[in-house]
MARDREN-908994 format. One record per residue (C-alpha): residue in three letters; z, x, y. Coordinates in Angstrom, 2 decimals, always signed. Layout:
[site 'ALA'; [Z; X; Y]];
...
// end
This chain:
[site 'MET'; [+57.11; +76.90; -4.03]];
[site 'ALA'; [+56.57; +73.83; -6.17]];
[site 'THR'; [+54.10; +72.47; -3.66]];
[site 'THR'; [+52.18; +75.75; -3.62]];
[site 'THR'; [+51.95; +75.81; -7.41]];
[site 'THR'; [+50.64; +72.23; -7.55]];
[site 'THR'; [+47.94; +72.91; -4.96]];
[site 'THR'; [+46.78; +76.09; -6.70]];
[site 'THR'; [+46.60; +74.34; -10.07]];
[site 'ALA'; [+44.56; +71.39; -8.70]];
[site 'THR'; [+41.92; +73.57; -7.04]];
[site 'PRO'; [+39.93; +74.57; -10.16]];
[site 'SER'; [+39.57; +70.92; -11.29]];
[site 'THR'; [+37.89; +69.90; -8.03]];
[site 'LYS'; [+35.66; +72.94; -7.75]];
[site 'PHE'; [+31.93; +72.12; -7.13]];
[site 'HIS'; [+29.58; +73.08; -9.95]];
[site 'PRO'; [+25.88; +73.29; -8.93]];
[site 'THR'; [+24.79; +73.11; -12.55]];
[site 'GLU'; [+26.11; +69.52; -12.78]];
[site 'ILE'; [+23.47; +68.19; -10.32]];
[site 'THR'; [+21.06; +65.72; -11.93]];
[site 'LEU'; [+17.78; +64.83; -10.26]];
[site 'SER'; [+16.96; +61.12; -10.03]];
[site 'PRO'; [+14.46; +59.11; -8.01]];
[site 'PRO'; [+15.62; +57.90; -4.58]];
[site 'PRO'; [+17.08; +54.40; -4.61]];
[site 'PRO'; [+14.76; +51.58; -3.53]];
[site 'SER'; [+15.31; +50.54; +0.06]];
[site 'HIS'; [+15.15; +46.74; -0.28]];
[site 'ASP'; [+13.98; +44.18; -2.86]];
[site 'GLY'; [+13.61; +47.06; -5.32]];
[site 'LEU'; [+10.87; +48.72; -3.23]];
[site 'LEU'; [+10.55; +51.88; -1.20]];
[site 'PHE'; [+9.38; +51.82; +2.42]];
[site 'TRP'; [+5.88; +53.14; +1.65]];
[site 'GLN'; [+5.45; +50.47; -1.01]];
[site 'PHE'; [+6.03; +47.74; +1.57]];
[site 'MET'; [+3.35; +49.39; +3.69]];
[site 'VAL'; [+0.83; +49.43; +0.83]];
[site 'ALA'; [+1.61; +45.83; -0.15]];
[site 'GLY'; [+1.28; +44.67; +3.46]];
[site 'SER'; [-1.96; +46.59; +3.97]];
[site 'VAL'; [-3.57; +45.04; +0.89]];
[site 'ALA'; [-2.37; +41.55; +1.81]];
[site 'GLY'; [-3.60; +41.78; +5.40]];
[site 'SER'; [-7.00; +43.12; +4.45]];
[site 'VAL'; [-7.57; +40.42; +1.81]];
[site 'GLU'; [-6.44; +37.70; +4.22]];
[site 'HIS'; [-8.74; +38.66; +7.10]];
[site 'MET'; [-11.77; +39.45; +4.97]];
[site 'ALA'; [-11.56; +36.13; +3.13]];
[site 'MET'; [-11.16; +34.01; +6.28]];
[site 'PHE'; [-13.37; +35.94; +8.70]];
[site 'PRO'; [-16.14; +33.26; +9.09]];
[site 'VAL'; [-13.54; +30.73; +10.28]];
[site 'ASP'; [-12.23; +33.29; +12.75]];
[site 'THR'; [-15.75; +33.71; +14.13]];
[site 'LEU'; [-16.00; +29.96; +14.72]];
[site 'LYS'; [-12.65; +29.97; +16.50]];
[site 'THR'; [-13.72; +32.82; +18.80]];
[site 'ARG'; [-17.02; +31.10; +19.65]];
[site 'MET'; [-15.20; +27.88; +20.59]];
[site 'GLN'; [-12.56; +29.64; +22.70]];
[site 'ALA'; [-14.95; +31.88; +24.66]];
[site 'ILE'; [-15.20; +29.44; +27.55]];
[site 'GLY'; [-17.05; +30.46; +30.71]];
[site 'PRO'; [-19.39; +29.07; +33.38]];
[site 'THR'; [-22.43; +30.38; +31.49]];
[site 'SER'; [-20.96; +30.77; +28.01]];
[site 'CYS'; [-23.10; +30.16; +24.95]];
[site 'PRO'; [-23.45; +26.46; +24.02]];
[site 'SER'; [-21.50; +26.80; +20.76]];
[site 'SER'; [-18.33; +27.43; +22.76]];
[site 'THR'; [-18.50; +23.93; +24.25]];
[site 'VAL'; [-18.96; +21.83; +21.09]];
[site 'ASN'; [-16.82; +20.89; +18.13]];
[site 'LEU'; [-16.34; +22.78; +14.89]];
[site 'ARG'; [-19.03; +21.01; +12.91]];
[site 'GLN'; [-21.66; +21.39; +15.64]];
[site 'SER'; [-20.74; +25.03; +16.18]];
[site 'LEU'; [-21.09; +25.85; +12.48]];
[site 'GLY'; [-24.38; +23.93; +12.22]];
[site 'SER'; [-25.80; +25.71; +15.25]];
[site 'ILE'; [-24.89; +29.15; +13.90]];
[site 'LEU'; [-26.33; +28.49; +10.44]];
[site 'LYS'; [-29.54; +27.00; +11.84]];
[site 'LEU'; [-30.27; +29.42; +14.68]];
[site 'GLU'; [-28.62; +32.68; +13.64]];
[site 'GLY'; [-28.05; +32.59; +9.90]];
[site 'PRO'; [-24.86; +32.86; +7.83]];
[site 'ALA'; [-24.67; +36.66; +8.18]];
[site 'VAL'; [-23.65; +36.21; +11.84]];
[site 'LEU'; [-20.37; +34.69; +10.67]];
[site 'TYR'; [-19.41; +38.16; +9.41]];
[site 'ARG'; [-20.42; +40.14; +12.50]];
[site 'GLY'; [-17.47; +42.29; +13.53]];
[site 'ILE'; [-15.84; +42.30; +10.11]];
[site 'ALA'; [-15.97; +46.11; +10.03]];
[site 'ALA'; [-13.73; +46.26; +13.10]];
[site 'MET'; [-11.22; +43.95; +11.48]];
[site 'GLY'; [-11.41; +45.98; +8.28]];
[site 'LEU'; [-10.44; +49.11; +10.21]];
[site 'GLY'; [-7.56; +47.41; +11.99]];
[site 'ALA'; [-6.12; +44.89; +9.53]];
[site 'GLY'; [-4.92; +47.33; +6.88]];
[site 'PRO'; [-2.91; +49.69; +9.12]];
[site 'ALA'; [-1.62; +46.83; +11.29]];
[site 'HIS'; [-0.33; +44.82; +8.33]];
[site 'ALA'; [+1.16; +47.93; +6.77]];
[site 'VAL'; [+3.23; +48.32; +9.95]];
[site 'TYR'; [+3.83; +44.56; +10.15]];
[site 'PHE'; [+5.37; +44.04; +6.73]];
[site 'SER'; [+7.25; +47.32; +6.47]];
[site 'VAL'; [+8.91; +46.80; +9.88]];
[site 'TYR'; [+9.67; +43.19; +8.93]];
[site 'GLU'; [+11.32; +44.13; +5.66]];
[site 'TRP'; [+13.32; +46.94; +7.27]];
[site 'PHE'; [+14.74; +44.69; +10.00]];
[site 'LYS'; [+15.17; +41.79; +7.57]];
[site 'LYS'; [+17.47; +43.98; +5.50]];
[site 'SER'; [+19.31; +45.33; +8.55]];
[site 'LEU'; [+19.79; +42.04; +10.42]];
[site 'SER'; [+20.46; +39.64; +7.55]];
[site 'ALA'; [+23.75; +41.36; +6.66]];
[site 'GLY'; [+23.33; +40.51; +2.99]];
[site 'ASN'; [+22.63; +36.81; +3.66]];
[site 'PRO'; [+19.18; +35.90; +2.24]];
[site 'ASN'; [+19.29; +32.50; +4.01]];
[site 'ASN'; [+19.65; +33.91; +7.54]];
[site 'SER'; [+16.72; +32.24; +9.33]];
[site 'ALA'; [+17.61; +33.82; +12.67]];
[site 'ALA'; [+17.36; +37.29; +11.10]];
[site 'HIS'; [+13.99; +36.39; +9.56]];
[site 'ALA'; [+12.67; +35.17; +12.93]];
[site 'ALA'; [+13.95; +38.20; +14.85]];
[site 'SER'; [+12.54; +40.56; +12.23]];
[site 'GLY'; [+9.16; +38.87; +12.52]];
[site 'VAL'; [+9.13; +39.24; +16.31]];
[site 'LEU'; [+9.95; +42.96; +16.11]];
[site 'ALA'; [+7.31; +43.42; +13.43]];
[site 'THR'; [+4.57; +41.81; +15.51]];
[site 'VAL'; [+5.33; +43.92; +18.59]];
[site 'ALA'; [+4.72; +47.03; +16.51]];
[site 'SER'; [+1.67; +45.78; +14.59]];
[site 'ASP'; [-0.06; +44.34; +17.67]];
[site 'ALA'; [-0.10; +47.79; +19.23]];
[site 'VAL'; [-2.16; +48.92; +16.23]];
[site 'ILE'; [-4.59; +46.02; +15.86]];
[site 'THR'; [-5.26; +44.94; +19.47]];
[site 'PRO'; [-8.05; +47.49; +20.20]];
[site 'MET'; [-9.96; +46.55; +17.04]];
[site 'ASP'; [-9.36; +42.86; +17.75]];
[site 'VAL'; [-11.05; +43.32; +21.14]];
[site 'VAL'; [-14.05; +44.94; +19.44]];
[site 'LYS'; [-14.12; +42.27; +16.74]];
[site 'GLN'; [-14.14; +39.36; +19.18]];
[site 'ARG'; [-16.83; +40.87; +21.39]];
[site 'LEU'; [-19.06; +41.34; +18.36]];
[site 'GLN'; [-18.44; +37.73; +17.27]];
[site 'LEU'; [-19.85; +36.24; +20.49]];
[site 'LYS'; [-23.30; +34.68; +20.53]];
[site 'GLY'; [-25.77; +37.11; +22.05]];
[site 'SER'; [-23.28; +39.99; +21.88]];
[site 'PRO'; [-24.83; +43.01; +23.64]];
[site 'TYR'; [-23.22; +45.50; +21.25]];
[site 'LYS'; [-25.03; +46.99; +18.25]];
[site 'GLY'; [-21.89; +47.56; +16.19]];
[site 'VAL'; [-18.32; +48.81; +16.19]];
[site 'GLY'; [-19.15; +52.33; +17.36]];
[site 'ASP'; [-21.44; +51.13; +20.14]];
[site 'CYS'; [-18.87; +48.61; +21.34]];
[site 'VAL'; [-16.06; +51.17; +21.44]];
[site 'ARG'; [-18.22; +53.68; +23.29]];
[site 'ARG'; [-19.47; +51.21; +25.91]];
[site 'VAL'; [-16.07; +49.73; +26.58]];
[site 'VAL'; [-14.59; +53.19; +27.12]];
[site 'VAL'; [-17.45; +54.28; +29.42]];
[site 'GLU'; [-17.89; +51.02; +31.36]];
[site 'GLU'; [-14.34; +49.65; +31.49]];
[site 'GLY'; [-11.99; +52.46; +30.48]];
[site 'VAL'; [-9.58; +52.79; +27.57]];
[site 'GLY'; [-7.21; +50.33; +29.23]];
[site 'ALA'; [-9.67; +47.51; +28.50]];
[site 'PHE'; [-8.59; +47.62; +24.86]];
[site 'TYR'; [-5.05; +46.69; +25.87]];
[site 'LYS'; [-5.59; +44.15; +28.66]];
[site 'SER'; [-4.70; +41.40; +26.21]];
[site 'TYR'; [-1.77; +43.24; +24.58]];
[site 'ARG'; [+0.93; +41.52; +26.63]];
[site 'THR'; [-0.63; +38.11; +25.97]];
[site 'THR'; [-0.99; +38.96; +22.28]];
[site 'VAL'; [+2.70; +39.87; +22.01]];
[site 'VAL'; [+3.76; +36.81; +24.02]];
[site 'MET'; [+1.69; +34.67; +21.64]];
[site 'ASN'; [+2.55; +36.42; +18.40]];
[site 'ALA'; [+6.27; +36.68; +19.06]];
[site 'PRO'; [+6.85; +32.89; +18.82]];
[site 'PHE'; [+4.03; +32.63; +16.24]];
[site 'THR'; [+5.72; +35.16; +13.99]];
[site 'ALA'; [+9.20; +33.78; +14.57]];
[site 'ILE'; [+8.01; +30.30; +13.57]];
[site 'HIS'; [+5.90; +31.68; +10.73]];
[site 'PHE'; [+8.53; +33.84; +9.05]];
[site 'ALA'; [+11.40; +31.40; +9.52]];
[site 'THR'; [+9.28; +28.52; +8.18]];
[site 'TYR'; [+7.97; +30.61; +5.29]];
[site 'GLU'; [+11.40; +31.78; +4.15]];
[site 'ALA'; [+12.87; +28.27; +4.47]];
[site 'ALA'; [+9.93; +26.60; +2.71]];
[site 'LYS'; [+9.90; +29.21; -0.05]];
[site 'ARG'; [+13.62; +28.77; -0.62]];
[site 'GLY'; [+13.31; +24.98; -0.77]];
[site 'LEU'; [+10.29; +25.05; -3.07]];
[site 'MET'; [+11.92; +27.58; -5.40]];
[site 'GLU'; [+14.94; +25.31; -5.76]];
[site 'LEU'; [+12.66; +22.41; -6.67]];
[site 'SER'; [+10.82; +24.49; -9.26]];
[site 'LEU'; [+13.81; +26.02; -11.04]];
[site 'GLU'; [+13.19; +23.89; -14.12]];
[site 'SER'; [+9.45; +24.63; -14.21]];
[site 'VAL'; [+8.10; +25.88; -17.51]];
[site 'GLY'; [+5.44; +28.16; -16.03]];
[site 'GLU'; [+7.76; +30.18; -13.86]];
[site 'GLU'; [+5.25; +32.90; -12.86]];
[site 'ASP'; [+2.49; +30.42; -12.03]];
[site 'GLU'; [+4.93; +28.25; -10.14]];
[site 'THR'; [+6.12; +31.23; -8.13]];
[site 'LEU'; [+2.56; +31.97; -7.01]];
[site 'VAL'; [+2.09; +28.34; -5.98]];
[site 'VAL'; [+5.39; +28.45; -4.08]];
[site 'HIS'; [+4.36; +31.53; -2.08]];
[site 'ALA'; [+0.94; +30.07; -1.30]];
[site 'THR'; [+2.29; +26.64; -0.30]];
[site 'ALA'; [+5.09; +28.03; +1.86]];
[site 'GLY'; [+2.67; +30.46; +3.49]];
[site 'ALA'; [+0.13; +27.73; +4.23]];
[site 'ALA'; [+2.75; +25.47; +5.82]];
[site 'ALA'; [+4.12; +28.30; +7.93]];
[site 'GLY'; [+0.66; +29.45; +9.05]];
[site 'ALA'; [-0.54; +25.97; +10.02]];
[site 'LEU'; [+2.57; +25.11; +12.04]];
[site 'ALA'; [+2.68; +28.43; +13.88]];
[site 'ALA'; [-1.07; +28.33; +14.61]];
[site 'ALA'; [-0.99; +24.85; +16.12]];
[site 'LEU'; [+1.93; +25.59; +18.43]];
[site 'THR'; [+0.52; +28.85; +19.81]];
[site 'THR'; [-3.15; +27.90; +20.32]];
[site 'PRO'; [-3.00; +27.89; +24.18]];
[site 'LEU'; [-1.91; +31.53; +24.23]];
[site 'ASP'; [-4.60; +32.39; +21.70]];
[site 'VAL'; [-7.20; +30.91; +24.06]];
[site 'VAL'; [-5.84; +33.09; +26.88]];
[site 'LYS'; [-6.01; +36.14; +24.60]];
[site 'THR'; [-9.65; +35.45; +23.71]];
[site 'GLN'; [-10.54; +35.03; +27.38]];
[site 'LEU'; [-8.99; +38.38; +28.28]];
[site 'GLN'; [-10.61; +40.20; +25.37]];
[site 'CYS'; [-14.08; +38.78; +25.96]];
[site 'GLN'; [-14.09; +38.74; +29.78]];
[site 'GLY'; [-17.38; +39.64; +31.36]];
[site 'VAL'; [-19.28; +39.38; +28.05]];
[site 'CYS'; [-21.77; +36.60; +27.21]];
[site 'GLY'; [-20.94; +34.57; +30.30]];
[site 'CYS'; [-17.15; +34.65; +29.94]];
[site 'ASP'; [-15.07; +34.86; +33.12]];
[site 'ARG'; [-13.87; +38.20; +34.40]];
[site 'PHE'; [-10.30; +38.22; +35.66]];
[site 'SER'; [-8.86; +40.44; +38.37]];
[site 'SER'; [-5.62; +40.87; +36.43]];
[site 'SER'; [-4.21; +40.34; +32.95]];
[site 'SER'; [-1.87; +37.61; +34.19]];
[site 'ILE'; [-1.43; +34.81; +31.67]];
[site 'GLN'; [-0.76; +32.38; +34.52]];
[site 'ASP'; [-4.03; +33.22; +36.28]];
[site 'VAL'; [-6.06; +32.67; +33.13]];
[site 'ILE'; [-4.34; +29.37; +32.39]];
[site 'GLN'; [-4.92; +28.12; +35.95]];
[site 'THR'; [-8.62; +29.03; +35.71]];
[site 'LEU'; [-9.04; +27.24; +32.39]];
[site 'VAL'; [-7.15; +24.13; +33.46]];
[site 'LYS'; [-9.09; +23.92; +36.75]];
[site 'ARG'; [-12.44; +23.99; +34.92]];
[site 'ASN'; [-11.72; +22.23; +31.62]];
[site 'GLY'; [-8.41; +20.44; +32.07]];
[site 'TYR'; [-5.43; +20.96; +29.81]];
[site 'GLY'; [-7.65; +20.23; +26.82]];
[site 'GLY'; [-9.30; +23.58; +27.44]];
[site 'LEU'; [-6.09; +25.30; +26.36]];
[site 'MET'; [-6.43; +23.77; +22.91]];
[site 'ARG'; [-10.00; +24.94; +22.30]];
[site 'GLY'; [-10.42; +26.08; +18.74]];
[site 'TRP'; [-7.13; +24.68; +17.44]];
[site 'VAL'; [-8.84; +23.15; +14.40]];
[site 'PRO'; [-10.50; +26.36; +13.15]];
[site 'ARG'; [-7.34; +28.25; +14.12]];
[site 'MET'; [-5.29; +26.04; +11.80]];
[site 'LEU'; [-8.04; +26.15; +9.17]];
[site 'PHE'; [-7.86; +29.93; +9.40]];
[site 'HIS'; [-4.12; +30.47; +9.39]];
[site 'ALA'; [-3.10; +27.94; +6.72]];
[site 'PRO'; [-5.20; +29.40; +3.86]];
[site 'ALA'; [-4.99; +32.91; +5.36]];
[site 'ALA'; [-1.20; +32.82; +5.26]];
[site 'ALA'; [-1.30; +31.42; +1.72]];
[site 'ILE'; [-3.60; +34.26; +0.65]];
[site 'CYS'; [-1.60; +36.87; +2.55]];
[site 'TRP'; [+1.84; +35.88; +1.27]];
[site 'SER'; [+0.78; +35.36; -2.34]];
[site 'THR'; [-1.05; +38.72; -2.31]];
[site 'TYR'; [+1.91; +40.41; -0.65]];
[site 'GLU'; [+4.43; +38.99; -3.11]];
[site 'ALA'; [+2.15; +39.90; -6.03]];
[site 'ALA'; [+1.92; +43.48; -4.76]];
[site 'LYS'; [+5.70; +43.60; -4.37]];
[site 'THR'; [+6.12; +42.39; -7.95]];
[site 'PHE'; [+3.73; +45.11; -9.13]];
[site 'PHE'; [+5.75; +47.82; -7.40]];
[site 'GLN'; [+9.05; +46.36; -8.62]];
[site 'ASP'; [+7.80; +46.50; -12.21]];
[site 'LEU'; [+6.47; +50.01; -11.63]];
[site 'ASN'; [+9.79; +51.19; -10.21]];
[site 'GLY'; [+11.62; +49.59; -13.14]];
[site 'ARG'; [+9.46; +51.43; -15.67]];
[site 'ASN'; [+9.88; +54.73; -13.83]];
[site 'ASN'; [+13.65; +54.33; -13.67]];
[site 'SER'; [+13.77; +53.50; -17.38]];
[site 'SER'; [+11.76; +56.60; -18.26]];
[site 'VAL'; [+14.12; +58.78; -16.19]];
[site 'ASP'; [+17.17; +57.32; -17.90]];
// end
């Protein structure tokens, strides 16, 4: 009987009262940000990066579009290629295809950074210095984002070629679908993933390690906010340059697959990376696999600096915004 009395007495004290519920904003998912905020920050960063560096990307595409009857600018060095474009076509040509990249960069980078941050949180197990987790997260992020950006990258590169037969983004999309089928937009997807997986692994691991090292060196800096911006930009530039140099051969293969049959570029019977490499080596030697490595590095070093500093600035904005919102709720 004593046990029964005790149980009966305890019941009222644990009874659920709906009126005691208090509404509060959902907790941030990681780094003080919500998932959609990572997407917005990544979208802004990616768009700024690609728009700012687009002329260099055009030079890289021109130099990599190697074929038996390719335009002359694909067979000369960076300085000669730039001089030829400015003299014969005008500076506006350097921005041809930028609309396609504008349509693809924002959504792709939104996916890229949000997936990266989600897996970074899940795989790092609370250890902010886990380079393996950073690399793995970057690889998973690029697989997802490449599926979004590859079709627009195909359109962008075809518009960048000298003597491109397409009038614009819409015309290019329509003609590719009619003449080659929808699958033409994804012929380079496997190569893109194979290239970007090691690129992203190197990039993210290098960025996180460089940022950590630079932050330790700048702990005693007076201008902490300015120093932080410099740290993000410097770490991003180092990561972008290293990753770009090491993955140039695969980028050449990707360009060949995306531009095949256009402006004198080879047409391949399959999307095999090995077949493309053998064709390039047979015609141009192993040096052909490094075509465009200079503009590629010149693109990715400042582009990564711009992207990471913009991304971190956007994250800081959202962190401050979330802090103010939480304070007003309290």
